[in-house]
C-alpha positions as CSV (number, residue, x, y, z in Angstrom):
1,M,0.3,31.6,-19.8
2,N,-1.4,28.3,-19.9
3,K,0.3,25.8,-17.5
4,P,1.2,22.1,-18.7
5,E,-1.9,19.3,-19.3
6,S,0.2,17.6,-16.7
7,D,0.3,19.9,-14.2
8,T,-3.5,21.0,-13.8
9,N,-4.2,17.4,-13.3
10,V,-2.4,17.1,-10.1
11,L,-4.6,17.5,-7.1
12,K,-1.6,19.1,-4.0
13,F,-2.1,17.4,-0.6
14,P,-2.6,20.0,1.7
15,T,0.6,21.5,3.2
16,S,-1.3,22.1,6.3
17,R,-2.4,18.1,7.0
18,I,1.0,17.8,6.7
19,I,2.7,16.7,10.7
20,N,5.5,15.2,11.5
21,P,5.7,15.3,15.7
22,H,8.7,13.2,15.9
23,N,12.1,14.1,14.7
24,I,13.7,10.5,14.5
25,N,17.6,10.4,15.1
26,S,20.2,7.7,13.5
27,E,20.7,6.2,17.2
28,Q,17.4,6.1,18.1
29,L,16.8,4.4,14.4
30,D,19.4,2.1,14.9
31,A,17.5,1.2,18.8
32,A,14.5,1.0,16.7
33,K,15.9,-1.6,14.3
34,E,18.0,-3.8,16.7
35,R,14.7,-4.0,18.8
36,S,12.6,-5.0,16.0
37,V,15.8,-7.9,14.9
38,R,15.6,-9.1,18.1
39,N,11.3,-9.3,18.4
40,F,12.1,-11.1,15.5
41,A,14.2,-13.5,16.9
42,D,12.4,-13.6,19.8
43,Q,9.3,-14.8,17.8
44,V,10.5,-17.3,15.6
45,L,12.6,-18.3,18.4
46,Q,8.6,-18.8,20.4
47,E,6.7,-20.6,17.2
48,M,10.5,-23.3,16.7
49,T,10.2,-24.5,20.2
50,H,7.0,-24.5,20.5
51,N,6.4,-26.5,17.3
52,M,9.5,-28.9,19.1
53,M,8.2,-30.0,22.0
54,M,5.1,-30.6,19.9
55,D,6.5,-33.3,17.7
56,F,8.1,-34.7,21.2
57,N,5.0,-35.0,22.6
58,E,3.4,-37.0,19.1
59,V,6.4,-39.1,18.9
60,G,5.4,-40.0,22.9
61,L,8.4,-38.7,25.0
62,D,8.0,-37.8,28.4
63,T,8.2,-34.2,28.4
64,S,7.1,-34.6,32.3
65,R,10.7,-35.5,33.2
66,P,12.5,-32.7,34.9
67,E,15.6,-34.5,32.9
68,F,13.5,-34.0,30.2
69,N,13.1,-29.7,30.7
70,K,16.6,-29.4,31.8
71,D,18.4,-30.8,28.1
72,F,15.3,-28.3,26.3
73,H,15.8,-25.5,28.0
74,Y,19.6,-25.8,26.6
75,L,18.5,-26.3,23.1
76,V,16.3,-23.6,23.4
77,V,19.4,-21.2,24.1
78,V,22.0,-23.1,21.3
79,L,19.0,-22.5,19.1
80,E,18.4,-19.3,20.4
81,A,21.8,-18.8,20.3
82,L,21.7,-20.0,16.5
83,I,19.2,-17.3,15.8
84,A,21.1,-15.1,17.2
85,R,24.1,-15.6,15.1
86,T,22.0,-15.1,11.9
87,L,20.7,-12.3,12.8
88,D,23.9,-10.4,13.5
89,I,23.6,-9.7,17.3
90,E,25.2,-11.0,20.5
91,H,24.4,-13.5,22.7
92,P,26.4,-15.1,26.0
93,M,26.4,-18.1,24.4
94,H,28.7,-17.7,21.1
95,Q,32.1,-17.7,23.1
96,M,31.4,-20.8,24.2
97,I,30.5,-22.7,20.9
98,D,34.1,-21.1,19.5
99,E,35.9,-22.1,21.8
100,E,34.2,-25.5,22.0
101,V,33.3,-26.5,18.7
102,T,35.7,-27.1,16.2
103,F,34.7,-28.8,13.3
104,T,36.0,-29.4,9.2
105,I,35.1,-29.8,5.6
106,E,36.3,-32.6,3.7
107,D,36.3,-33.0,0.3
């Protein structure tokens, strides 16, 4: 019996070379996904705050004052909460924001 032509043109990968040493369960996979999302959020925050600090310096703001550093840190924490909420990550600042900030959209 002749094999179909399509089977004769296919080289099969040697099964002895297929190695899967890690059996990852769903909890491990979920934890890895969460770490990945958190790492992404941290990278976004770091890039944004770096750019903001450069912009503040370029326009001549005195970024060496203790008051500036305190205010900037607060801004960074709020920005971190914003990024976290956008990515469905819990952040301690969310509760305060939800309690203290309200707005309505009017036509």
